[in-house]
C-alpha positions in Angstrom: 54.8 102.1 90.4 56.7 105.1 89.1 57.7 108.3 90.9 57.9 111.7 89.4 61.7 111.7 89.6 62.1 108.8 87.2 61.2 110.8 84.2 62.9 113.9 82.9 62.2 116.3 80.1 65.0 116.7 77.6 65.6 117.6 74.0 64.3 114.1 73.0 61.1 114.6 75.0 60.2 112.9 78.2 62.8 110.2 79.0 63.0 107.6 81.7 66.0 108.5 83.9 66.9 104.8 84.3 67.6 104.4 80.6 70.1 107.3 80.5 73.8 106.3 80.9 76.8 108.5 80.9 76.6 112.2 80.2 74.4 113.7 77.6 76.0 114.7 74.3 77.2 118.2 74.1 79.7 120.5 72.4 83.3 119.6 72.9 85.6 122.6 73.4 89.4 122.2 72.9 91.9 124.7 74.3 95.4 125.1 73.1 98.3 126.7 75.0 100.8 129.0 73.4 104.4 127.9 73.6 105.0 130.6 76.2 102.1 129.5 78.4 103.3 125.9 78.1 106.8 126.8 79.2 105.5 128.8 82.1 103.4 125.8 83.3 106.5 123.5 82.9 108.5 125.8 85.0 105.7 126.0 87.6 104.7 122.3 87.8 107.8 120.5 86.4 108.3 118.5 83.2 105.5 116.6 81.5 105.5 113.0 82.7 105.8 110.3 80.2 103.3 107.5 80.0 104.3 104.5 82.1 105.4 101.5 80.1 102.7 99.0 80.2 103.5 95.7 81.8 102.5 92.6 80.0 99.2 91.1 81.2 100.7 87.7 81.8 104.3 86.9 82.5 105.9 84.4 80.2 105.7 81.0 81.8 108.5 78.6 81.6 107.6 75.1 80.5 108.8 72.5 82.9 111.8 70.7 81.6 110.8 67.4 83.2 110.2 64.4 81.0 108.2 61.3 81.9 111.5 59.3 81.9 113.2 61.8 84.2 110.2 61.7 86.6 110.2 57.9 86.7 114.0 57.9 87.3 113.5 60.2 90.3 110.7 57.9 91.6 113.0 54.9 91.2 115.5 56.7 93.4 112.8 56.9 96.0 112.0 60.6 95.7 108.5 61.7 96.5 106.7 64.3 94.5 107.4 66.8 97.2 111.2 66.0 97.0 111.1 66.4 93.2 109.5 69.8 93.7 112.2 70.8 96.2 114.8 70.2 93.4 113.5 73.5 92.0 113.5 72.5 88.4 112.8 75.6 86.2 109.0 76.1 85.7 107.9 73.1 87.7 105.2 73.8 90.2 102.9 71.5 92.1 100.0 72.2 89.7 102.2 71.7 86.7 103.5 68.4 88.1 100.0 67.1 88.6 99.1 68.2 85.1 102.1 66.4 83.6 101.4 63.3 85.5 97.8 63.3 84.2 99.1 63.8 80.7 101.5 60.9 81.1 98.8 58.7 82.6 100.4 58.2 86.0 98.4 57.9 89.1 99.3 59.6 92.4 100.7 56.4 93.7 103.1 56.2 90.8 101.4 53.4 88.9 100.3 53.9 85.3 96.6 54.3 84.6 95.3 51.2 82.7 94.0 52.7 79.4 92.2 49.5 78.3 89.8 49.1 81.2 
């Protein structure tokens, strides 16, 4: 069911309003200021602002400097994963520690995952 407001008449003929996006094409008019007008506006409103430097989308991540041997040595000393994280090793977070342990094939309880079975 259509209403009378869905369709409009334009230079292309009768068009469904739902299919139009953005503004219709038209003439673009560009204005230029003389140097005198530009200086007057700078005096009135202040200097032209520079564009803000764009921040990188993602900050550089530091790869954790923890090897499997170091991790196992900490575990031999009786440190829990929580205690290892409290050592504040550069770039080591809980998620990264879990990922490293998975990559190394170590279970949560510290035992190696049996690859053969």
